[in-house]
N, C-alpha and C positions, 0 to 999 in steps of 0.2 A: 505385649499387646495391650492397649488401653481397653478397659472393660466398659460395658454399657453404662453402669452407674457413674463411672468416672467421667465419661463424655457428657452425660446429662448434667452432672454437677458443674462441669467446667463451662459448658456452652449454653445452658438454659437456666431458667428460674423455675423449672418444673417442680411441683410439690411431690411429697413422698408417695401419696396414694396413686398418682398418675404414673410415677416412675415404677411403682410395683406392678401396675397393670401392664406396662410395656415389658417388664421382666417376665410376666406370665405369657405374653404373646411370644417372646423369644423362646420361652420354655416349651411352647407347643409347636413352633413353626417348622421343625424338622419334618414332622408329619405332613404339614402343608407342602413343603418343598418336594418331598418324595411323591406325594399324590398328584402334584401339579407338574412333575417332571421339569421343574423350573427353579432358578435361584430366587431367593427372597432377600430384599434389602429393606432395612428400617430407616426411614428418613424423619428427622424431627425439624420443625421450623426453628430458626434461630431467634425469632421474635415471638412473644406470646400473642397468639391470634385472638385471645379473648380478654385482653386487658384494655380497659378504657372503651372509647367509642371507635366507630369505624372499623368493625370487624372484617367487612368485605374488602375494604381497601387494604387492610393489613395483610389479608390472605393473598391479595393480588400482587403484593410487592414482597412477599416473604421469600427468604432464602432458606435452603434446606441443607442439613448435614447428615451423612450416613453414619449411624451409630452401631449398626450390627448387620451381620451378613450370614446367610445360610445357603449351602449348596446342596443339590439333590444327590441322593445315592442311586437314583434310578435313571439318570440321564446325564449327558455331557453338561458341564457347567457353562453358563454364559459369561462368567466372570472369573477366569483363572487368576486374575490379579486381585489383591486385597483392596476393597473399596472403603472399608471402615475408616472414618476420620476425614473423608473427602467431601468437599462441598459439591452440591449438584451443579453441573455445567448448564449454561443457558438453554441448550436443547432439551434438558431434562426438567428444568424448573417449571416450564409451562404446564406440562402434564401433571406434575405434583400439585401445583396451585389449583389446577382444574379439579382435581379430586377433592381438595379442601373446599372449594367454592360450591361445587355441585353436590358434595356429600354422597357420591356413588362411585362404583368401580368404573374406571375409564380405561379404554384400550387404545393403543396406537393404531392409527389407520393403516400405516405401512410399517414394515419392519425397519429398524435402523441397524447400521453396521457398527460393531464394536470389536476392535482388534481382528478385522477381517472375518468376523462371525456375524451372520444375520440374527438379530435379537428382536423379539416382540415383547413389549412391555405393557403390563397392566398396572394401574395404580389403585390402591385400596385404602380408603381413609380409615384410620383406626379411631374409633369413637369410644369415649369413656365418660359416663355420667352426662350424656347428651352433648358432648363436645368432641370435635375432631382434635386429637392431641398429637397425631403423627400420621405418616403415610407409609404403607407397605408398597413396594414395587415387586411385581412378579415377572421376572425376566426369563423368557424361554429361548433356548438355543435352537434355532431352526435349521442348522446345518445338516442335521440327520433327519431324513423323512421318517415319520412314524405311521405305522399301519394300525388303525383303530382295532382294538381287541376288546373282549368283554372286561378284562382286567383294567385296561386303560380307560375305558368308558366309566367303569365303576370308580376308579381313582379320581378322574377329572370331575365327575359329578359330585362326589363327596367333598373334594377340595373346594369346588365352587360354592357349595352350601356353607362350608365353614368360613370361607372368605366373606360371604355375604353376612354371616353372623358377626364377623369382626366389624363390619360396617354398622350393623345393628347395635353393636356394643354388648352382645350376649355371649361372645366367645373371645378369649377364654373366660370361664366363670370367675366372678369377683370373689367367690368364697374361698378359692384355693390359694395357698401361699405361693409367692413367686418361685418359679422353677418346680412346681408340683408335679409336672409330667416326667421328671427325671426317673429313669428306670422303667418307664411304661413300655409296653410293646410298641413296635414301630409298624409302619404299613407293610414293609417287606416281611415281617414276622408272620403275619396272618391278618387278613381283613375280611369282615363280613358286613355287608350292607343289608339293613332290615327295612322293610316297608312300614307304613304307619301302623300295621296290625301286628308287627313283631315277627313276621315271616321273612325268611331269608330270600332276598332278591338276588344277591350275588355273594359267593364265598371264594376267596382266592385259593390257589392250589396249596399254599402253605397253611392256610386256615383249615382246609379239608384234611390235610395230613395231621394237624394237631388234634382234630376231633377224632380221626380214625385211631390215632395212638391212644387217645383217652378211652376208646372202646366203642365208638359209634361206627357201625359197619357200613351203612349206606350213605348216599349223598344227603346233604342238608338242605338242598335247594327247595324252597317252598315250605320248609318245616318251621314250626315255632321254636326259635332258638332258645328261649328261656326254658321251655319244657325239655328240649334235647339236652341242654347243658346240665340242668338239674338232675336228670336221670343218670348222668355219668359221674357225678361227684359222690365220693364215699361218705363224707361227713354230712349228716342230714342238716346240720345248722349251716354249714358252708353252702350246701346245695340250695337251701332256701334263700340264703343271702345273695348268691350270684344271680339266681333267677330274679330276685327282687331288684337288683341293680340294673339288669337289662330292661325290665319293665319300667323302672323309674326313668331311665334314659328315654324311653318312648314317650313318657309323660313330660319330658323337658328337663329332668334333673340330671346334672353331670355326676359321674362317679369317679372315684379313685381306682387305681388298679387293685386287683384281688388275686391271690394265688389259690388255686383249687387243685385238689389231688384226686385222681381217678384210680381205677384198679391197677392200671399199668403205667400211668403217666401223670405228669403234673404240668399245669399251664397257668400263665398269667392271663387275666381277662380285664379289659377296660371298656366301658360303654360310654359313648358320647352322643348326646341328643343332636339331631339335625333339624333346626327350626329357622331356616332363612326367612327374613321379613316377618318372623313370628308364626309362620305357618308350619304345622307338623309335617315333616318329610321323612319320618322314620328315625333310625339311629345307626351309628357306626360302632361296631364292636371289633376291637383289636385283640388278638390272641397271640400268645407266644409259647411254644413248647419249651419248657425248662427242665424236662426230665433228666437229661444227662448232666445239666448244671447242678441240679439238686443232689444227684448221686455223687458227683465229685465233692460237693459241699459236705455231704454225710461222711465220705471217706476221709476228707481232711479233718473233720471234727473228731472222728474216731482216732486218727493218727495223733491229733493234738492231745486228746485225752490220754492216750498211751504215753506220750512224751511227758506229760505232767505227772502221771503216775510213777514213771521212772524217776523223775526228780524227787518225788515224795519218798520213794524207797531209798534212794541214795542218801537223802537227808537223814532218814531214820538210821541207816547203817553207819553214817558218819557220827551221829550222836552216840551210837553204841560204842564206836571206836573211842570217841572222846571220853565216855564214861569209864571204859576200861583203862585208858591212859591215866585218867585222874585217880582211879583207884590204885594203880601201880605207883603213881607219884606219892600218894599218901603213905604207902607201905615201904617206900624206899628209905633206907637208912643213910644213903649218900645224899647230902644236901644239893650237890651239883647235879646229880642225876635227877633228883626231884624237880629242880628248876627247869631242866631240859624237857622233862615230861610235861610239866605245866605249860611250857611254851608250845609244845606239840598240841596240847589240848586246845590252846587258844587258836592255833592255826587251823586245826580240823574244824573247830566250831565256826570259824569265819566262813569256811567253804560250805559247811552245812547250812548256814543262814542264806547263802546265795541260792542253794538248791531249794530251800524252803520258799524263797521269793519266786523262783521259776515254777514251782509246783502250783502257784496260784496265778500265774501269768498266762494270758491267752496266747501271746506271742513269746518267742524265745528272747525276751528282753527283761532287764532288771531295772526297776526304778530305784536308782541309787539314793535319791533324796529320802526315801522311806527306809532303806536298808542300813545305810552308814550310821545314822543316829542311834541305831540299835547295837551295831558292832563296835564302833570306836570308843564311845564312852565306857563300855563294859571292860575295855582293856585296862583302864586305870586301876581297877581292883586287883588285877593280877600282876601289875607292873612292879610295885613294891609297897609293902605295908606302911612304909614311912612317908610315902609321897602324899602331899596335900594338893597337888596340881589337879586341875580339872580339864576335861576335853570338851570343846565346842565345835560343832559341825555346822557350817553354813550351807544354805540350800543353793541350788543352781546346777547340780550335776546332771539332771535329766535322766533319760533312759539310755542304757547301753546293751548291746547284744551280749548274750551269756559268755561268748568266747572272750570278750574283753572285760566284762564285769568281774568275773571270778579272779583273774590275776590282779586287777586293779584294787579290788577290796583287800587282797592279801598284801599288796605293796603298801597301801595306806595304813593297814593294821600294823605292819612291821615298823613303818616310819613313826607312827604315833607311839607305839610301845618303846621304840628306841629313844624318843624325846622324853617320855615319862621316866624312863629308867636312868638316863644319863645327863639330862639337862638341869636337874634340880638336886640340891643338897637335901639330906634327910630333914624332914619337917618344914621345908620351904614351900610356900604357896606359889601358885603360878597357873598359867593357862596355855594349853596347846590348842591352836585354832586350825581347823582344816577348812580351806576355802577354795571353791571352784570358780573358774572363769571359762565359760563355754562359748565357742564360736562355731561357724559352719564347718570349719576345717579341723579344729582340734579342741581337746579338753585340757585345760591347764589347772592343776591342783597344787596348792601350796600347803605344806604342813609346817607351821611356825610355832616356836616356843619362845618364852621370855626368860629362859634360864641363863646359866652362866656362860653359854657359848661353847664353841668347839675348841678342842685343844689346838695349840699352835701348829703342831706337826700332823694334824688329822688329814688323811687322804682318803676320800670316799672310795676311789677305784681300787685302792690297795688294802682297804680294811678287811680283816679276816673274821670279823664277827659273822655268825651264821645268819642273823637277820638281814644284814646288809648284803650278804652274798645271795640270799633268796631274792632280795629286791633287784639286784643287778641281773640275775638270771631271768626273772619274770619280765623286766623291762625290755630286755633285748630279744628274748625268744618268743614271748607271748604277745607283748603289746607293741613292739617296734617303737618304743617310746624313749625319751631322754629324761635325764634328771640333772638338776643343778643344786648343789648344796653350798650355801654361803652364809656369812654372818648376817644377822637380822639388824636392821637399823633400829637403834634404841636398846640393843642387847638381845642376846639369844641367837637362835639358829633358824634358818628357813630352808626347807627342801622343796623344790618346785619340780613337779612331774608333768611332762608335756606328752599327751597321748594323741596321735593323729586319728581323726574320725573318718577319713576317706574310705569308702567301701563298706562302712558299717551300716 
């Protein structure tokens, strides 16, 4: 689906500041849609209404494109179809132009029918820095009769004030970044309407439940909300801050969301000033009970910390095993046994480094671009004392889940060690290059050397070397991957490992 910024760039010459303001409008309008029980469409003129002379004539002939759409969660939608990217039809253009020319909210005299649904439309000019830059249409599905209730009256009254502030150019505030309302409480989470003195004129049932869970036993109707909220918050600094934000909203200053913790619960609070036409009309306070969510977060953090501690202990145990094997290798009088033990040390150390990476990872993933440059070059020292070849690891591996990272590191370590041990004659310089190519579906890694190449009768599948047997086992049983070993162009050998990433 085309985004708002893409549509604005493709169809208009709108400047960045204006586009950011429309992004802020879209960031806030789910609140408007829910409180209005209506769909909201954002229409932009396809000609700049403020370029050159004849602004009124330009507005009178302007065509409009729908660049964004929001549906209510509180009522049936008036637009089950997707309207984004569609030009306004002639029956719609007149009312959109009227909103631009008159600079006020305009309502249809009679409902119109859309897909056999009666729809009443209001058009709301969006003003920014004294100019009308777009038009919002508020489309209400009239097929379901509504019985006015205190909640509906509070919703509609607050929505009307905020829509008028859009016409005034004071909502959303220009100080906030585009999309700053993301994660804020919604109308259905809990809504409190304050009068100009900060007293509660209306509190929705969900808002009352949130305050009761925080520890307020009685109704909040008529109470000073800043004082009530301050008394419920444990941290005195947070208590002072949240009360200050509510009072600042009464004075006309918008606030960002704030999380406050009570004795038994935690809630998000956001206060919005209501100042249609510049007149103080109180404030809108949105609250959301996030107690259960924070408890789950705490449980997940505790579990995550436990898993990281396990990885840390496994790493320590593996390092102890590696030290014991190294000690045994040094004391061994059989050179072949000593080499076998040293290879075991290398393999155990590789696994330990993976667990060390996991011990510092928030998720169960390993950043291979950080790990492999530590593991693979260190193999050179243990491959052969006579080798002068070096190991280079290119970047581009990205992150992999632990279940795939551990066997892949072992596979690459074995292939690198095999190249260092067998591709070069004693004293010969060279380079083993480990290079990744990653796509959405797979990771392809090549281990290439510039040595003297494979023996004529070499068969990877039938090789009896322990290292290549380990590679074959890990590729089939752990990674579900494939490998291709072939002569390298220009001399040497290259092994290409292809690991599928689906489901990772």
